N, C-alpha and C positions, 0 to 999 in steps of 0.2 A: 504494500500500500504506500503510495507516495502522498506527500503533503505539500500543498502549495504554500509559499511564504505569504504572510499577510503584509501587504505593502500599503502603507498609509498614503493616500493620494492627497497631495497638497498643491495649491496653485502658486505658480511662479509669476505668470504674466497673463494679462487679459486683453483681448481686443474685440471690438464690436463693429460689424458691418451693418449695412442697411437691413440685412435679413438674418444674420447669425450672431451668436455669442460663442466665442472660442476662448479656451483656457489652456495655456501651456503648463503642464505639471512639472514638479521638481524632478520626477524620474524620466523626463524627456518626452512623455506622451503629450499629444494635443487632442483635446476633445472639443467638439463643436455641436451646438444644438441650435435649432431655429429660434429666432426671437419670438415667434408665435407661441412658443411654449410658455411664455410669460406675457399675459395680457398687459401688465403694467409696462414692461419694456417695449413691447410692440407698439404701444400707444404713446410712449415718451418721445420727446424731441431728441435730436442727436446730442444736444447739449446736456440734457438730463441723463442720457445713456452714458455719456463720457464722464459724468461725475460719480465715480464709484470708488470703493476702497476694498482691498483684499482684507478679510477679517479672519479671526480665529487661527492665526499662524498658518494661513493658506487654506483653511477648510471651506471658505466660502467667499462670496462677493456681496457687498451691500451698496445699494443706491439710496442715499439719504433723502433726496428730494422726492422720490416716488415711493419710498418706504418698501423697497423690494429687497429680498435676500434670496440668493441661490447658492446652494452648497455643491461641492464637488460630487458628493454622493447623489444628489438630485440630478446633476448633469449626467452622471454615469448610469444611473438606474431609474431615474424618474420618468414621469409622464407629464404631458402638458398640463399646466394649471388653467383651468377654465374660469372665465369671469363669473363671479358670484352673482346671483340674482339681485338686482337692485344696485349693483355697483355703478357709479357714475362714470361716464366716458370723459376723458380729459379733452379740453377744447383744442 
């Protein structure tokens, strides 16, 4: 029986395009998810998307102006976050 090593995934760098969120991990992998996975990010302005910080020693990303948090685990294993009923659209 073989055992896989448990590698902690942490973010080193982040970039955002018009359609995607990408994170380079400290182990050299790059993961990319569609912006549509986050209704807050997909509706945010480019300036709001650019205002982020890597949090938790690289375990996630936080956008203070739009109150959005995305974890590495969510990017690797998650599913799209749907807009809650009654949530207001940003102008």
